[in-house]
N, C-alpha and C positions, 0 to 999 in steps of 0.2 A: 418388558420388551415392547418395542414399538410395533405399530400395525404393519409397517413396511417390512420389518424383519420377519414378522409372523407370516406374511404373504410369501416372502422369499423362501422361507423354510418349507411352507406348504407346496410351493411350485417345484422345489427340488425333490421333495418326497413324492410328488406326483410323477415327475420324470423318472425317478427310480422305480416306482411301482409299475410303470408302463413297460419297463424292460422285461424281457422274457425271463422267467424264473425256472431254474433247473432242479426240480425235486428229485432227490436221490432214489426214493422209492414211491413212484407214482401210484402203485396199487394200494399203498397204505393211506393215501389221501381219501378220506371218506367222500362218498357221492354227495353228502350233505354240505360239503365245502365248495360246491361248484355253483356258479351263477347260472340260472336257467335261461338268461338272455344270451350270454356269450359262450356258455358251456366250458368256461375256464374256471380255475380256482379263484375265489373272490379276491378282488383288489379294492381296498377301502370299502368294505361292505357297509351297506345302509339297510336298516331294518324298517319295514312298514308296520303300521299298527296291527295289521292282520297277521303278523308274524313272519312274513316272507322277507328274505334278504336278497340284495342285488349289488353288483359292483356299482360304485358311484358313477363311473364313466358310462355304464349301461343304462341305469335307471333315469339319469338326468335327461338325455335326449328322448327316452321313451315317454316321459311325462310331458314333454313339449308337444308330442303328437297325440297322446292319449291320457286321460285323467283317471286311469284305473290301474290297479295292480296287475302286472302281466300274468300272475298265477291264477288268481281267483276273480279278477275283474271287479273287485270292490272299488268304490271311489277312493282316489288317492291323489294328494297334491304334494309338491316338493317339501313344503313346510312340515309335513307329518313324518318325514323320514328322520331317523337318528342313527348315529354311527354305531355299528354293531361291534363293540370292542371285544365281546366274548368270542365271536367268530374270528376276529382278527388275531386274538391271542392264541387260539387253537392253531390257526394257519401259521402263525409266527413260530410255533414250536417245530414245524416240519424242517427236515434237514435238506439243505440245498448246496449246490456247487457254485463257485464264483463264475460269472459269465465270461471271465477272461481266462478260463481254464485252458482253452486251446492254445493260448499264448504262453502258458507255462505256470499259471497260478494253481497251487495245490489246495487252496482253502475249501474246506467243507465244514458247514456249521448250520446253526438254526437260521431261518429266514430273518428273524429279528436282528441278527448280527450282520446281515449282508450289507446294509446301507453304510454302517461305520467301516466295515472291512473294505468296501469299494473305494472309500475316500482315501485310504492309506495303501491300497493295493499297488504294488510296484508295476503291475501289468496294465493298470488303468491308463489309457492313453493320456489322460490329463496329468498323470504323475511321471510320465516318461520324458526324460530330458530330450531336447531338440536334437542333440548330436546322435542319440540312439535312433530317434524317429527317422532321421535322414539316412541312416546307414542300413536299416532293416525295413522289411515290408510292414504294412500297418499291423499293429498289435491287437486291435480289437476285433473280435469275431464279427464277420459280416453275416447278413441275413442269408446269403447264398451258401454259407458254410453248413455242413451237416450238424445236426443238433448234438449237444454234449451227451445226451442220453440216446444210445442207439435204440431205435424204435423196435427192432426185432426182439431184443432180449432185455431191454431196460437196464443195460449195464452202462455205468459212467465211463466215458472214454478217459484214457490216461492223459495227464497234463501234457501239453505240447512242450517241445524242447526249446528253451529260450536261446537266443543268439549268444555268441561268445561275449559280445559287448554287454549284453543284459546280465549275463552271469557274473561278469566282473563287477558291473555296477551294483549288483545285489550282494556281493561278498562282504561288504562292510563299509562303514563310514569313511575309513581311510581310502578305500578303493574309489568310492564315489567322488571324493575331493580330488584325488589324483586324476581320474578320468575327466572330470569337469575342467580342471585347470589345463590338462593336456589339450582338450578340444577347444577351450577358450583361446589357448596360445595359437593353435592352428588357425582359428578364425581371425585372431588379431594379425597373425603373420600373413594370411591370404589377403586381408583387407589392406595391410601395409603394402603388399606387392601390387595390388590394384591401384593404390594411390600413386606409387612410383611409376607405373606404366602410363598413368594418365598425365603425368607431368613431363 
């Protein structure tokens, strides 16, 4: 694999890891799985020689300002850090919900499955056809929306109800092709009408 492809994959993984994660049972996530800098569950954990771990996005700027471990103040530089794959595997086993649940996605699975699920998720705005995007409100949850886990009782909210167009689109390959061809014809018809009006 070329370096460019490796960098591209890493940047995609970084984008995915920065997105909010909806753990199904936050109480079951051990306090040892939280970064002491951001107070969130580790993302891309990096371990220092002294044994302390931190999110990569947290420890990198820290070490630009201070050359010590944030926990015990022992001397530390970036080259001494290594990826803490054991912590990452433990976190990866945690159950999460799809971030597009409010739009209608019912996926619940291990965090390690989330990246591949999102690539094929029908409710991911990247995968939604233009004719559906133009007919319904935005599908992706916005930061202003309430979280998928209600803070009062840590219950996962029910999936949102998809639009009729989205339900038809998801009902099978035949429906997808029919809808796509139908809306392509509408687009061609309207563009043909526009051309006639201009002449």
